[in-house]
C-alpha positions as CSV (number, residue, x, y, z in Angstrom):
1,X,-17.4,-36.7,-3.8
2,X,-14.5,-37.0,-6.4
3,X,-12.2,-34.2,-5.3
4,X,-8.6,-35.0,-4.9
5,X,-6.7,-31.5,-4.0
6,X,-6.6,-30.5,-0.5
7,X,-4.8,-27.2,0.5
8,X,-4.5,-26.8,4.2
9,X,-3.7,-23.2,5.3
10,X,-1.6,-22.8,8.5
11,X,-3.2,-25.9,10.1
12,X,-3.3,-25.6,13.8
13,X,-2.6,-29.2,14.6
14,X,-0.6,-32.1,13.4
15,X,-2.0,-33.9,10.3
16,X,-0.7,-37.3,11.2
17,X,-2.1,-40.7,12.3
18,X,-5.2,-39.4,14.2
19,X,-6.4,-37.4,11.0
20,X,-5.7,-40.5,8.9
21,X,-7.7,-42.8,11.0
22,X,-10.6,-40.4,10.7
23,X,-10.1,-40.0,7.1
24,X,-10.8,-43.8,6.3
25,X,-10.4,-44.0,2.6
26,X,-9.4,-40.5,2.3
27,X,-5.9,-41.0,3.7
28,X,-4.3,-40.8,0.1
29,X,-5.8,-37.2,-0.1
30,X,-4.2,-36.2,3.0
31,X,-0.8,-37.6,1.9
32,X,-1.0,-35.4,-1.3
33,X,-2.3,-32.4,0.6
34,X,-0.5,-29.0,0.1
35,X,0.4,-27.0,3.2
36,X,0.3,-23.2,2.6
37,X,1.5,-20.4,4.8
38,X,-1.4,-18.2,3.8
39,X,-4.7,-18.0,1.7
40,X,-3.1,-15.4,-0.3
41,X,-0.4,-17.7,-1.5
42,X,-2.6,-20.6,-2.1
43,X,-4.9,-18.4,-4.2
44,X,-1.9,-17.5,-6.5
45,X,-2.4,-21.0,-8.2
46,X,-6.0,-20.6,-8.8
47,X,-8.0,-18.3,-11.2
48,X,-11.2,-18.2,-9.1
49,X,-11.5,-18.3,-5.4
50,X,-15.0,-19.0,-3.4
51,X,-15.3,-18.4,0.1
52,X,-17.9,-20.1,2.4
53,X,-19.7,-18.2,5.1
54,X,-22.7,-18.0,7.0
55,X,-22.0,-14.7,8.9
56,X,-21.5,-12.3,5.9
57,X,-22.4,-8.8,7.3
58,X,-21.2,-6.7,4.2
59,X,-23.0,-5.9,0.9
60,X,-24.6,-8.8,-0.6
61,X,-23.9,-8.6,-4.5
62,X,-21.2,-11.3,-4.2
63,X,-23.1,-13.5,-1.7
64,X,-25.0,-16.4,-3.3
65,X,-26.5,-19.8,-2.3
66,X,-24.5,-22.8,-2.9
67,X,-26.8,-24.4,-5.4
68,X,-27.1,-21.0,-7.2
69,X,-23.2,-20.8,-7.2
70,X,-22.9,-24.0,-9.1
71,X,-25.7,-23.1,-11.5
72,X,-24.8,-19.6,-12.5
73,X,-21.2,-19.2,-11.8
74,X,-19.3,-22.2,-12.2
75,X,-21.0,-23.5,-15.4
76,X,-18.2,-21.9,-17.6
77,X,-15.3,-22.5,-15.2
78,X,-12.6,-25.2,-15.3
79,X,-13.1,-27.1,-12.0
80,X,-9.3,-27.3,-11.7
81,X,-9.0,-23.6,-11.6
82,X,-11.5,-23.1,-8.8
83,X,-10.8,-23.1,-5.0
84,X,-13.5,-23.6,-2.4
85,X,-12.3,-22.0,0.8
86,X,-13.9,-23.1,4.1
87,X,-12.7,-21.4,7.4
88,X,-11.8,-22.8,10.9
89,X,-14.6,-24.6,12.9
90,X,-14.8,-21.8,15.7
91,X,-14.4,-18.5,13.6
92,X,-14.8,-19.2,9.9
93,X,-13.0,-17.0,7.5
94,X,-11.6,-13.8,8.7
95,X,-12.5,-10.5,6.9
96,X,-9.2,-10.2,5.1
97,X,-9.6,-13.7,3.8
98,X,-13.2,-13.0,2.5
99,X,-11.6,-10.2,0.5
100,X,-9.5,-12.4,-1.4
101,X,-12.6,-14.2,-2.7
102,X,-14.4,-13.2,-6.0
103,X,-17.8,-14.8,-4.8
104,X,-19.1,-16.1,-1.3
105,X,-21.4,-19.0,-1.0
106,X,-23.8,-19.7,1.8
107,X,-25.6,-22.9,2.6
108,X,-29.3,-21.7,3.5
109,X,-30.5,-22.8,7.0
110,X,-33.0,-22.1,9.6
111,X,-32.9,-18.6,11.1
112,X,-32.4,-19.9,14.6
113,X,-29.0,-21.4,13.7
114,X,-27.4,-19.9,10.5
115,X,-24.1,-21.9,10.7
116,X,-23.2,-25.4,10.2
117,X,-20.1,-27.2,11.6
118,X,-16.9,-27.6,9.2
119,X,-17.7,-31.3,8.4
120,X,-21.3,-30.7,7.6
121,X,-20.5,-27.7,5.3
122,X,-17.7,-29.5,3.6
123,X,-19.9,-32.4,2.7
124,X,-22.8,-30.3,1.5
125,X,-20.7,-28.0,-0.7
126,X,-18.8,-31.2,-2.1
127,X,-22.0,-32.9,-2.8
128,X,-23.4,-29.9,-4.7
129,X,-20.3,-29.3,-6.7
130,X,-20.0,-33.0,-7.5
131,X,-23.7,-33.1,-8.9
132,X,-23.0,-29.8,-10.9
133,X,-19.7,-31.4,-12.3
134,X,-21.6,-34.9,-13.3
135,X,-24.3,-33.0,-14.9
136,X,-22.1,-30.4,-16.8
137,X,-22.0,-30.7,-20.4
138,X,-18.3,-30.8,-21.8
139,X,-17.4,-27.3,-22.5
140,X,-14.5,-25.8,-24.8
141,X,-12.3,-24.0,-22.6
142,X,-9.8,-23.1,-25.6
143,X,-11.1,-19.6,-25.8
144,X,-10.9,-18.9,-22.0
145,X,-8.1,-16.7,-21.0
146,X,-5.5,-18.5,-18.8
147,X,-4.5,-17.3,-15.4
148,X,-1.0,-16.2,-16.9
149,X,-3.0,-14.1,-19.4
150,X,-5.0,-12.6,-16.9
151,X,-2.0,-11.6,-14.6
152,X,-0.4,-10.1,-17.7
153,X,-3.5,-8.0,-18.2
154,X,-3.6,-7.0,-14.7
155,X,0.1,-5.7,-14.7
156,X,-0.7,-3.7,-17.9
157,X,-3.7,-2.2,-15.9
158,X,-1.4,-1.3,-13.1
159,X,1.2,0.3,-15.2
160,X,-1.3,2.4,-16.8
161,X,-3.0,3.5,-13.8
162,X,0.2,4.3,-12.0
163,X,1.1,6.4,-15.1
164,X,-2.2,8.5,-15.6
165,X,-3.2,8.7,-12.0
166,X,-0.9,10.6,-9.8
167,X,-3.5,11.5,-7.1
168,X,-2.7,10.4,-3.7
169,X,-6.3,10.0,-3.0
170,X,-6.3,6.7,-5.1
171,X,-4.8,3.6,-3.6
172,X,-3.6,1.6,-6.6
173,X,-3.2,-1.6,-4.6
174,X,-6.8,-1.5,-3.4
175,X,-8.1,-0.4,-6.8
176,X,-6.2,-3.3,-8.5
177,X,-7.7,-5.8,-6.1
178,X,-11.3,-4.7,-7.1
179,X,-10.4,-4.9,-10.8
180,X,-9.0,-8.3,-10.3
181,X,-12.2,-9.5,-8.8
182,X,-14.4,-8.1,-11.4
183,X,-12.1,-9.5,-14.3
184,X,-12.1,-12.8,-12.7
185,X,-16.0,-12.8,-12.3
186,X,-16.4,-11.7,-16.0
187,X,-14.3,-15.0,-17.0
188,X,-12.6,-13.2,-19.7
189,X,-11.9,-14.9,-23.1
190,X,-8.5,-14.3,-24.8
191,X,-10.2,-12.1,-27.3
192,X,-11.3,-9.9,-24.5
193,X,-7.8,-9.9,-23.3
194,X,-6.3,-8.7,-26.4
195,X,-8.9,-6.2,-26.9
196,X,-8.2,-4.6,-23.5
197,X,-4.6,-4.5,-24.1
198,X,-5.0,-2.7,-27.2
199,X,-7.3,-0.2,-25.3
200,X,-4.8,0.3,-22.6
201,X,-2.1,0.9,-25.0
202,X,-4.3,3.7,-26.6
203,X,-5.0,5.2,-23.0
204,X,-1.2,5.2,-22.5
205,X,-0.5,7.0,-25.7
206,X,-3.1,9.7,-24.9
207,X,-1.5,10.3,-21.6
208,X,1.5,11.6,-23.5
209,X,-0.2,14.2,-25.4
């Protein structure tokens, strides 16, 4: 489908000759594959993480069909900054892995069998993304904030929260996870980042009064 970057998180088997024999013409992708000890570490190199699931039992606001995902969410994203996460064949993605994802995508199926095997799910998701990328009009990403600029803003937010909110009832780390998810979904531009930095500075000043 035209994708080249494969990240394998804690694979439970050797990626050797057997994998290459099944890969057919995709052996070069296996040769370039990155091995990561955790999904959290793999996500550090991306600005947007999308999980795939057929068994999501939590609140639904961030669950969307695969086709709606490419129509609504990815239309303004640089494909190189987006990671699509597919879980293991038997259990899919764990709850803590789903929490790392800004959006969750599902492939609509019949109610009698709501999940697909890993190969089928990967092929369908890749197909939909491939069509979307081919149909996508070239866009100017010059105004979009970089991952580094977003990280700088998140650091600033965390410093201000720790300074003005001493309440033990507030978990700063959990709050920051939610703020980061909201910020990534918003696809902030550099002008937005600069404005928010300015607002945070003013809040920090007011806390000294």
